[in-house]
N, C-alpha and C positions, 0 to 999 in steps of 0.2 A: 470889671467886676473884682472886688478886693477879696482878701482872705475871709473864709467863713468863720464867724465867731459863734461859738457854742454857748448858749445862755440858758440857765435854769430859771424858770419863772413860777411863782406861786400864786394861785388863786385862793385866797384865804377866806374861809367862811366863818362868820361869827355864829354864836349860838342862836341868834335871831334870824339867820339866813342871809344877812347882809354880807357884802363882799368889801374887802379892804383894798383901796387903791392909794397910790402915792404920786406926788408931782415931781417930775424930773427937774433938776437944777437948770437954770437958763444957760449955763456955760457948757453943758455936755451935748452929745449927739441927741437930736430930737428934744432939746431942752424946752422946758415950759409946758410940756404935754403930760397928761396923766398916764400912769402905767400900772401894771401888776408887778409887785415887787420881785426882785431876784437879781441875778448877776452872772458873770462869766463862770464857766466851769473850768477850774484850773487843771493843769496836767496831773494825771494820777487820780483825780476825783471822779466819783460817780455823780450822776445828776442829783440823786437824793442827798448825797454828802454836800455838794455845792449849795443846794437849796437850803439845807439846814444851816450851813455856815452864813450864807448871805442874809437870811432872815434873822439870824441872831445878831449880826453886825448892824443891819439896817433898822430893825424893828424891836430888838431886845426880846424876841420870843423863841421858844424851843418847839420845833415840830414834833408832834407825837404820832400823827397819822396822816398819810398822804396816798394819792393814787394818780396814775397818769390821766391826763385829760386830752391833750392834743399836741402834735408836733407841727411846727410851722417853719418853712424855709422862705425867707423874704430877702429880695435884693434891692437895696437902696442904691442911690447913685454912687455913694462913697464907701459902702460896705455891704456885706451879706451876713445874714444871721440865721442860725438854727435855734428856734425857741423850743425848748423841752418844757412843756407846761404841765404842772401837777396841781391837782386840787388838794388844798390843805384842810382836812376835815377836823383836825383836833390839834391844839397847841396849848402850851402853858405860857403864862406871863401876860402882861398888858401891852399891846402894841403901842409903840410911840415912834416918832420921827427921830431916830437915834443919831442921824446925820443932818438934822435940821430941816428935813424935807416935810412939807405938809402931807398929812394923811387924812383919809376920809372913808367912813363906812357908807356904802351905797346899796340900795336895792338893785337886784340884777336887772330889772326892767328899765332902770334909769341909767344904766351904763352908757346907752346910746347917746345920752345928752352931753357926755364928756368927750373932750378931744384927746384921742390916743394916737400913738404912732401907727402908721398903716399896718405894720406887722402884727399889731395887737387886735385888729378888728375881728379876725376869725376866732379869737379867744372869746370874745363877747358872744359870738354866735354859738360856740360850744357851751358856754355857760347857760344860755337861754333856751337851748334845744333839749327836749327830753331824751331819755334812753330808749324808749319803746314807741314804735311808729306803726300804726295800723293802716292797711290799705283795704279799701272796700271791695266786697264781692259783688255778685250780680244784683241788679235792682229789679225786683219783682213786685214789691209792694212798698209804697213810700213809708207807711207807718212801721212796718216790719224792719225796713232799712234803718230808720231812725232809732228803733229799739236796739238793733245790733250795734249801731254807732255809740249809743249811750253805754251799753254794756262793755264795749271795748274800752272806752275812756275810763269807766269805773274800775276796770280790771288793770289799769296802769298805762294805757296807751295815751301819751300826752300829745301826740300829733296824729291827725287823721287825714288820709288822702282820699278824695272822692275820685274814683277812677271807674267810669262806665263807658261802654262803647257808644259811638254816635252821640256824644254829649252835645246838647243844644241849649244855650242859655235860656231862650223863651220857654221851651218845654220843661226844663228842669229848674226854673226859677224858684218855685215853691220849695223844692227840696234843698237847694243851695241856701236859701234864706233860713230854713228851719235848722239846717246843719250849722250855719254860722251862729245862730242863737244858742244852739246846744253846746257847741264848743266853747263859746264865750262864757256861758254860764258855768261851765265846768273847768274853766281856765286851761283849756287845751287849744291847740293850733289846728287850723283847717287849710289844707292845700287842695287845689283843683287841678287835676291832670287834664290839660287841654292845650290849645294853641294860644300864642300871645293875642291873636286877633279875637278869638272867642272870649278870652280872659277879659279883654277890654269891655265887651258887651256884659259880661258878668258884673263887673264893677259898676256899670251904668244901671243895671237892673237890681242888683243886690249889694249896695255899698256896705262895707264892713271890713273886718280884719280877716281877710282871705288872701292866702298866698298862691303862687303859681308853681306847678310842677311840670317839667318838660320831659317827654320821652326822648330817646336818643335821636330820633329822626327830626323832631321839632328843633332840638338843640343844634343839630348839624346844619340846619338852614339859616342859622343866625350868625352875625359877626359882632354883635354887641349885646349888652344887657337889655332885655325887652321891657323891663318894669323899673320903677323907681327904687331908690335905696330903701324905702320904707316898706316895700313888699318882699316877703320871704320867697326866695327863688331856689328851687331845687331841680336837679337834673339826674336822670337815670343813666348810668354808665356801665360798661362791660369790659373795657380795656384801657390801656395807657393813652391811646390817642384821644378817646372820648373824655378821659379825665382832664387832659390838658385843654381840650377845647371848652369843656364846661367851665373851667376856671377862667379861660380867656373871655367868656361872656358874662362873667360876674356871679357865678352860682354861689349861693350861701351854704348849701350842703349838697351832698351826692348820695344816691343809692347805688351801691356797687353789687352786681350779681352776675351769675348765680354762685353762691358760696358752696352750696351742697346740691345734690340731685333734687329736682323738684318735679312734681306731677304736672304742673302747668306748662313746663317746657322740658319734656322728657328727653329731647334730643340735644339739649344744651350741655356742653362739657363744663362741669363745676370747676370753680377756681381752686377750692380747698383753702384752708386757713393760711397756709404759707404764702401762696400767690396773692391771696387777698391782702395780707399784711404788706407785701412788697408794693402793691398798687397804692395802698393807703399812704405809704411813705411819699408818693408823688403828689398827694393832695394837700393843699394848704387850707382846707376847709373841713368841717366835720363830715364823716362818712358813715352811712348806715350799711350794715350787712344785710343782704336780701337773698332769698332763694334757698328754700329748704330749712331755714333757721326759725327758731321759736324763742320765747322769752327765756327759757332755760339755757339758751346758748349765750346769754348776755355776758357772763364772766369771760367766756372764751373769746367772744367778739371784742371785748374791752382789752383783753390781753394782746390782741393782734391789731390794736390801734383804732378800733371803731368807736364812733360816738354812741352807737347802740345797735339794735336789731329792728328790722322791718319785716312784716309778715301779713299775709292775708288770712291763712288758715288758723293762725294762733288766736286771732280776735274776731273773726267773722264766721 
């Protein structure tokens, strides 16, 4: 393993919501692949200073507003990199390939169609995942359940997890299909908290854009990714060991809990934001803060490296 190279990376948003990507020269490391623009952080520079310099040199733009998105540590055969990724939400100037590199504006949903270096793949996940994640409460009445799901999405939850005890694909087929239709119509994401075996049955009975979420016990029983790359895979984690294992089986995102005291698990010792932040540094995928947090905690969660916040009581 070589020296760790610190790199500032910019995810540049246009006024129409599209994202700017550039193609790496064939002669450099990972040449010929698409990337999010940026470059090495020089000695004495902050990440924001390096990013402003690199984007001025590469694209002839001036950064006016940015915010942290995700940090990624990746080890190639010949080098290791720490990517400090920031979302560029405002800039001046018209981007151009100042160094002769091709550039392209792309809808975020189309980023998966382009070939990026392996270290860039979690960035695409972070771009496409929302900041608010709703977890379902008890299932008492299907119509009422669907009303609560719709209300949660309309209130800002872009990702909904169906989590009910004793989930059975045949018994809950109607609910799953109606939730899949609801989330698709509202441009939200649907995750089912179940085992890989039952998830296969769900796909047979209710095909659609549905992802899989694994609890800590289901994840611990696996030694490889249980679904294809086109299926969003989430894993619940509570400590360093579980974070490492979740990444080893190819998790696309993590739920990390409990951050605060929670009535659902009153005996659990909360992590607190400082310990949460240290654990997030071990993760190379987006992480949601869970446990006693609500939407109002989103700025604090972002400050400590989270993709966003997840909650039951906030939206259910």
